[in-house]
N, C-alpha and C positions, 0 to 999 in steps of 0.2 A: 165488422168481421170478427173483431176481438170479442165483442159483446156476445155474439152468437156462440163462439167457442166456449166462453165461460158459462153460458146458460146450459150448453150441452153437458158440461162437466158437472153442473149442479144437478141436472136431471139424472145423470148416471149415479151420482152419489145418493140421491133419494131412492132410486130403484134398488141399489145395493143394500141400503139400510132396510128397506121394506121387505126384501126377500130373505133377510138374515134370520127370520124366525119362521121356518118353513113348516107346512103341514104335509108331511110325507109319510106314506105307508108302503112298506116293502113286503111282498109275499114271495118266498122262495119255493120253487117246485123242484122236481127231480132234475130236469135239464133246462129249466127256464126260470124267469123271474117276472113278476108283475109289480109295477110301481104306480102308485097314484100320488100325484103332486097337485095339491090345491093351492091356488094363488089368488091374491087380491085383484079386484076389478082393474086396477091400473096396469096389470100385466097382460090382460087379454089381448091388446094390440101386438104383443110380443110373442104370440103363441109359437111362432117358428123359431124362436131363439132359446128354447129349452131343449136340453139334450141329456140322454143317457149314454155316456161314452161318445160314440160317433153317430148315434141314432137319434132321430127326431121322434116326437111322440107318435105312438101307433094311432091314437085318436085324441081329439080335443073336444071338451064339452064346456059350454057356457051355462052356468047354473042360474036359477031364478034370482038368486041374490046378486047376480052380476059378477060373481067370482068365476074364475076359470079352473078347469080340472084337466091336467095332462095325464094321459094313460100311456104307460110303456109296457108292452108285452112282447118279450124277446127271448130267444134261446141264448144259452151261454156262449155259443160260438158266434153270435152277432155282437155288434156294438163295441168290439175290441175289449171284451172281458179278458182279464188275466186269470190264469189258473195256477194255483200253487198246491203242491202236495206236502203236507206237514204231518208226519207220523201217520196216524190212521184217519186223517181228515183231508178232504178236498176243499179248497177255499177258492171261490170265484169272487173277483173284485172288480169294481168299476166305480164311476162317480157320476152323479147328476150335476149338471152345470147350467148356469144362466149366462148367456152372452148376448147382451142387448145390441151389440154392433158386430158386424162381420169381422173375420180375421183380417189383419193381425191385431185387431183390438182385443184387449184381454177379457177373460172371464171375470165376472164380478161376484160370482157365488159358486161354491162347490159343496157337494154333500156326498160322503162315501156310501157306497152300496156294497154289501158283502153277504154272500150266501155260503154257509159251511155245511158240508155233507160228510157222512161217514164213508170212508173208502171201501168199496166192495172187495172182499177178500179174493174173489175169483178173478179180479181184473189183473192180478199179478201173475205173469207166466211162472210156472213151477221152478224153472231153472234160475229165475231172477229172485226168487224168494230167499232172503238171507238166512231164514230159519230152516231151509230145506236140507241143509247139509248136516254133517255129523261133527260135533265139537266135544272133546273130552276135557273134563276138568273145569272148575269155575273160573280159574284165572287165565284160561287159554282162549285165544281168538284165532279164527281161521279166516284168512283173506282170500278172495277170489278176484282174478282179473281176466277179462276175455275180450276178444274182438267179436262184435255182434254182426249179424247179417243186416242187409238194407232195411228189412221189415222190423228189426229190433225184436224178433220173436225167438231167436236162438243164436247159438255160436256160429260164426261165419265158417263156411267150408272152403274159403279161398283166402289167400294172403296177398293176392295181386289186386291193387287198387288203382283205378284210372285217375289220372291227374284231374283235380277239380271236384271229384266226388267226395263223399264223406266217409270217415273212419269212425264208427261208433265204438268207443272204448268204455266198457263197463267194469266197475270195481265195486266190491261189496265185502262186508265183514259179518260173519256170523256172531250173533250176540244173544244166544239162548239164555245164558246164565248171567247176563249183565243188565245194568240199567240201560235205557235207550241211549244209543251212541250215535254220533254224527261222523260220517266218513268224509274227509276232505282231501283234495289233491293239492298239496302244499307246493310242489314243484315238479315239472315234467320237462324232459329234454329228449331230443332225438339224436341218436348216434349211429354210427355204422358198425358198431360191435356190441355183443351181448353184455359185455362188461365195460364200465367206464374206466378209461386208462388215461394217464397223463398225456397231453398232446392231442387227445381226441378233438375233432371238430364237432361242436354241438350246435343244435338248433333248438332254441328255447320255445316252449309251448305255454307252460304255466310257470309263473315266477312271482316274486314279491309276495310270498305267502298267499297263494290262492288266486292270483290275478291271471285270467286267461289271456295272455299276450296275443295269441293267435287270433282272438276275436277282433283285435284292432286292424289286422291285416286282411281279413276276409270275413267269412260267414260262420266261423266256428262259434259254438256256444255250449253251455251246460244245459242238458235237457231237464225239464221239471222232474223232481224226485218222485218216485213211487214209495220210497221209504227213506228215513234219515240215514240209515246205515248202508246206503248204496248211492252211487253217483254214475251218471253216464256223460262222458265227454264226447260231443258230436263234433269231431275234428275234420275240417276240410283238408283234403290232401294237399301236399306242398311239393316244391321242386327239389328240396334238399335230398340229396342221395338218390335222385330219380334214376330208375333202371337197375339199381343195386339193392342189396338188403339193408334195411334200417331197423333199429330197435327203439322202442319208446320206453324210457326209464322214468318212473314216477316215484316220488316220495309221498306216501299216503299217511294221513294222520287220523287216528281215532280220537274223538273228543267228546267229553260229556259236559262241557261248560257252555256258556253263551258265546255268541259270535263277537269277535273283535278284529282289530286290524291285522292280527297275525293268524286268526282262525276264521277263514271265510272262503267263499266261492264266488268270484266276481267275473262278469263278462260284460262286453260292450253290447248294449242294446239300444237301438234308436239313437246312436251317436254318443251315448254317455254310459259310464260304468254303472252296473246294477248288481245288487246282492241277490244271488240266486234264491236264497231261502227266505228273504224278507225284503222285497224291493223298497219298502218304506224306510229301511235303514241303510240305503245305498250310500250314505255318506261315509260308511266304513270303507268303501272302495275308492274314495277320493285319493288315497295315497298310491294307487296303482300306477300312476304316471310318474311317481317320484320314488320314495323309499318308505315302505311301511315299517311300523315301529319294531325295533329289535327287542329281543327278550332281555329284561333286566333281572338282576338277582332278586329284587323285591317281588317282581312279577312272578318269578319262578316259585318263590315260597308260597304264593297264594294260588298257583295255577292248579285248576282241576285236573283230574286224571287224564293223561293223554298217552298215546303210544304211536310210534313211527314204524312204517314198514316200507321197504324199498322193493318195488316191483319192476319187472322187465317184460315187455310184450313184443313178440317178433319171432322170426323175421317177417317184415312187411316189405313188399316190393311195389313201388309207385311207378306206373307206366303212363306214357303219353299216347294212349290208344283207347278206343271205345270199350265200354263195359262188356259188350257181347264177345269180345276177343279175350277176355280174362277168365281163365278157368283153372288156374293152378290151385291145388289144395293146400291148406294150411295145416302143418303138423299139429295134432291134437294137443300135445304137451305144451305148445307155445300159444295156441289159440285160447285155451281156457286153463290157465294155471291156478293153483291154489296152494296155500302154505299155512301151516299152523305155527303160531309163536306163543 
C-alpha cells in the first residue's frame, strides 16, 4: 500500500517536470481566445485533465508523432475569465492548468493567459466620462458623486431603496489638465445626518484605507473600472437607519502613485480579499482584517501628489418592501453632486 502511494507520487513528479516546458500558442480575438497546447505522448491518456480556467479542451487531437494537441476555443464570458479595465485597456485573464488527479488533488502546472484590448471610447456613457464636464485652471479638480440607477446607465430617479437590493454609488474626478489619476474611496460611513457630528451613530462601509468592510457581511463589491479616475461602489442595502433618511459620507483620495497598503481598493471575492485594480497584488489587502500601515513622516516626504475630498450622498431611504412599491424621487442636488476644489 505504501509502495503504491510512493509510486504515484513519483509518477506525478515526472509528469509535472515533463509539462514544465510547454508548447503553447495563444491567439486573442475581439471577444474570444484560441489556445493550442501541444503535449508529449505520455500526456495523451490525461486528455481530460487539461483546463483553461474551468473549461476542458474544445477538441483534442493525437498527432502522427504520438503527441497530443489540446485546442481551446472560448468566449471571454466562458471559463471564468476575469476582466479588468486599466486606463484605456481591457485586460482578460485566465490560466491553463494540468491536474492529473481530480479535486481536491492539486494542480501540478499553471500557465497564464492574457488578452489585452483597447477600450472602445463609445462604451462609456457620456455622463460617466470624467472628461465630459468643465474644469477651469490647471490646478483645479472637479469631483462628482452620484447614485446610479439599476442599469448603471444614468443617475437614479429615486432615493428609496428596497432592503437587500443594491445601491450603485459612482464617484469620479475630472482630470483634463492632469496626469492620469486614480480615484480611491479611503473611508465611507453611513450616518443619519448630512453632517457628521459628535455622538453620531455611524455604520462603517469602507475603512482601513480602502477596505470594503461591507463585502465581508454581504455581496457588496467594487465594480471593474471603466477609467482609473472613476470608481463605482456596488453597495448592498443594509438595515442601519431603515425607514429613515441616511447619508453616505466618503473620504475620496486622488492619487498619482502606485498602490500600497494605504492607497488601494479592496473587496472580498470568493472568500478572500482582492485588490480591485490588480488581483495579482492582492497581498496588499492582507491588512484589511487588522490595521493597514499608518503614514509616517518619512513616507509623507516621499509621497506622490494626492488630494482628499469629503463627499456626502443622500438622503437615501431604505425600506423593507418590494422595488415595485418604491417610487419616491431623489432631489437632483443630492443624487448627482459635484464640487470643484
